[in-house]
C-alpha positions in Angstrom: 129.5 108.1 108.5 128.1 105.0 110.6 126.7 104.7 114.0 127.1 108.5 114.6 125.2 109.4 111.5 122.4 107.1 112.5 122.1 108.7 115.8 122.2 111.9 114.1 119.2 111.0 111.6 117.3 109.6 114.8 117.6 112.9 116.9 116.7 114.9 113.7 113.7 112.7 112.9 112.7 113.1 116.9 113.0 116.7 116.5 111.0 117.1 113.3 108.2 115.0 114.7 108.1 117.3 117.9 107.7 120.3 115.7 105.1 118.7 113.6 103.0 117.7 116.7 103.2 120.8 118.3 102.4 122.9 115.1 105.7 124.6 115.6 107.4 124.1 112.2 106.6 127.3 110.7 108.8 128.8 113.3 111.7 126.6 113.0 111.8 125.4 109.4 114.8 127.4 108.4 116.9 126.3 111.3 115.7 122.2 110.9 116.6 122.5 107.2 120.1 123.6 108.3 120.4 120.9 110.4 119.4 118.5 107.8 121.7 119.8 105.3 124.4 118.8 107.6 123.6 115.2 106.9 124.4 115.8 103.2 127.5 117.7 104.0 128.5 114.6 106.1 127.9 112.2 103.4 130.1 114.4 101.1 133.2 114.6 103.4 133.0 110.8 104.3 132.0 109.2 100.7 129.5 107.0 102.6 125.9 106.9 102.0 123.7 104.9 104.9 121.2 102.6 103.4 118.0 102.0 105.1 116.3 98.5 105.5 114.0 97.8 102.6 110.5 97.2 104.0 109.4 95.3 101.0 112.3 92.9 100.9 110.6 89.9 102.1 112.0 86.5 103.3 113.1 85.1 99.9 114.8 88.4 98.5 118.6 88.3 98.3 120.4 90.9 100.5 121.5 93.8 98.6 125.4 93.7 97.4 127.5 96.5 98.7 127.9 99.2 96.1 130.8 101.4 96.8 130.0 103.6 94.1 126.5 104.6 95.7 128.1 107.9 96.6 128.7 108.7 93.1 124.9 107.9 92.0 123.8 110.2 95.1 126.0 113.0 93.8 124.6 112.7 90.2 121.0 113.3 91.6 122.1 116.1 93.7 124.0 117.6 90.6 120.7 117.5 88.7 119.1 119.5 91.2 121.4 122.4 90.8 121.2 125.2 88.2 124.3 124.2 86.7 122.6 120.8 85.3 120.8 123.2 83.1 124.0 124.0 81.2 124.5 121.4 78.8 127.7 122.2 77.4 129.0 121.6 81.1 126.3 119.1 82.5 126.5 116.5 79.9 130.3 115.8 80.3 129.9 115.9 84.3 127.2 112.9 83.7 129.6 111.2 81.3 132.4 110.9 83.6 130.0 110.0 86.6 128.5 107.2 84.3 132.0 105.9 83.5 132.5 105.5 87.3 129.2 104.0 88.1 128.1 101.9 85.4 129.2 98.4 84.5 130.0 100.3 81.0 129.5 103.4 79.3 130.4 103.9 75.6 132.0 106.8 74.0 129.7 110.2 73.4 126.7 109.1 75.2 124.7 111.7 76.4 122.8 111.9 79.3 120.0 114.6 79.9 118.9 115.8 83.6 117.0 113.8 86.1 117.4 110.2 84.9 117.1 108.1 87.9 118.6 104.5 88.5 119.0 102.5 91.7 122.6 101.0 91.7 124.0 102.0 88.1 126.6 99.1 88.5 124.0 97.0 86.6 123.6 99.4 83.5 125.6 99.3 80.3 125.2 101.8 77.5 127.1 101.5 74.1 128.7 104.0 72.0 126.7 107.3 70.8 123.6 106.6 72.6 121.3 109.3 74.0 118.9 108.9 77.5 116.7 111.8 77.8 115.4 113.4 80.7 113.0 111.7 83.3 113.9 108.5 82.1 113.9 105.8 84.9 116.4 102.8 84.7 115.2 100.1 87.3 118.5 98.5 87.2 117.7 95.7 90.2 118.9 93.4 87.5 121.1 93.9 84.4 120.0 96.6 81.7 122.0 96.3 78.5 121.5 99.5 76.0 123.3 99.0 72.6 124.9 101.6 70.7 123.2 104.5 68.7 119.9 103.9 70.7 117.6 106.9 71.6 115.7 106.6 74.7 112.9 109.5 74.9 112.1 111.6 77.6 109.8 109.4 80.6 110.6 106.0 79.5 110.9 103.6 82.0 112.8 100.5 81.6 111.9 98.0 84.4 113.8 94.8 85.7 112.4 93.9 89.0 109.7 91.6 89.8 107.4 90.4 92.5 106.5 87.0 93.1 102.3 86.2 94.0 102.4 82.7 94.7 102.9 82.8 98.1 99.4 83.1 99.6 101.0 83.0 103.3 102.5 86.6 103.1 101.2 89.7 101.9 102.0 90.5 98.3 104.0 93.5 99.3 106.2 91.4 101.6 106.7 88.3 99.1 110.1 89.5 98.1 111.0 91.0 94.8 113.4 89.6 91.9 114.9 90.8 88.8 115.3 90.0 85.2 117.4 91.7 82.7 116.4 94.1 80.0 118.5 94.2 76.8 118.1 96.9 74.0 119.9 96.3 70.7 121.7 98.7 68.4 120.1 101.8 66.5 116.7 101.3 68.4 114.5 104.3 69.5 112.3 103.7 72.8 109.6 106.5 72.3 108.4 109.2 75.1 106.8 107.5 78.1 107.3 104.0 76.8 107.7 101.1 79.2 109.8 98.2 79.1 108.8 95.4 81.4 111.1 93.1 83.0 112.9 90.2 81.0 112.2 91.7 77.6 114.7 92.0 74.8 114.4 94.4 71.9 116.2 93.4 68.7 118.2 95.4 66.3 117.1 98.8 64.9 113.6 98.3 66.6 111.0 101.6 67.0 108.7 101.3 70.3 106.0 103.8 70.1 105.1 106.5 72.6 103.1 105.3 75.9 103.6 101.8 74.9 104.0 98.9 77.2 106.3 96.5 75.9 105.9 92.8 77.8 107.1 90.4 75.0 110.4 90.3 73.1 110.7 92.3 70.0 112.6 90.8 66.9 115.0 92.8 64.6 113.4 95.4 62.4 110.1 95.7 64.1 107.9 98.7 64.9 105.9 98.1 67.7 102.8 100.3 69.6 100.1 100.4 72.2 99.2 98.4 75.6 100.3 96.0 75.6 102.8 96.6 72.5 102.0 94.9 69.3 103.6 94.7 65.9 102.3 97.6 64.0 105.0 97.6 61.0 108.2 96.4 60.1 111.3 97.5 57.5 114.0 95.3 56.2 116.8 96.6 54.3 118.1 94.9 50.9 120.9 93.5 53.0 121.5 93.8 56.7 123.8 96.6 57.7 125.3 95.3 60.8 
């Protein structure tokens, strides 16, 4: 794809706008969707995914690095919208193979459930025997490092992007974006719908309670919960098992 694809997109958008403005979409919906599906077919054939400009990039944000594996990222998302993605014995190995292609590192026997979202993939590392459950959001603008034997429950979000708010000469939405890494140690549990904010480090064998928002680092063997997350317990073995 390339300039031809851009022309195709512009033409389809123009046609769609005309259909909506003339209240004619109902009679042409199937035909339009068939044409729109041609965009996906072209991406399949070329392996190139067009990236639109970022309206929130701002003057201070660095240009995104080219990502040759963006096609595989998009394929993962499309695969998760097929009935085959519900057949765990098939879908989990497919995602494992894609992760080894896309991620910075993917360990052995990692379980990826359906509808996991991530931006690039190339900033994500996952250790052995970890599990990433359904509807987890991995905002990998900066590095996300997930250790071994980690369980990330459904709906959890790991954020790495930040917004500077100190330049009052521009709107906040156009002040640019940055990224700060997030690291999760081995043997951790990240609870249902928990949020890890940019820059935090989760220590060894920690538990983050459901619906918690973690804004600070968590030391080893600590249990946290709440908004913002606070220490609610700890457990230490007689001897460190690392």
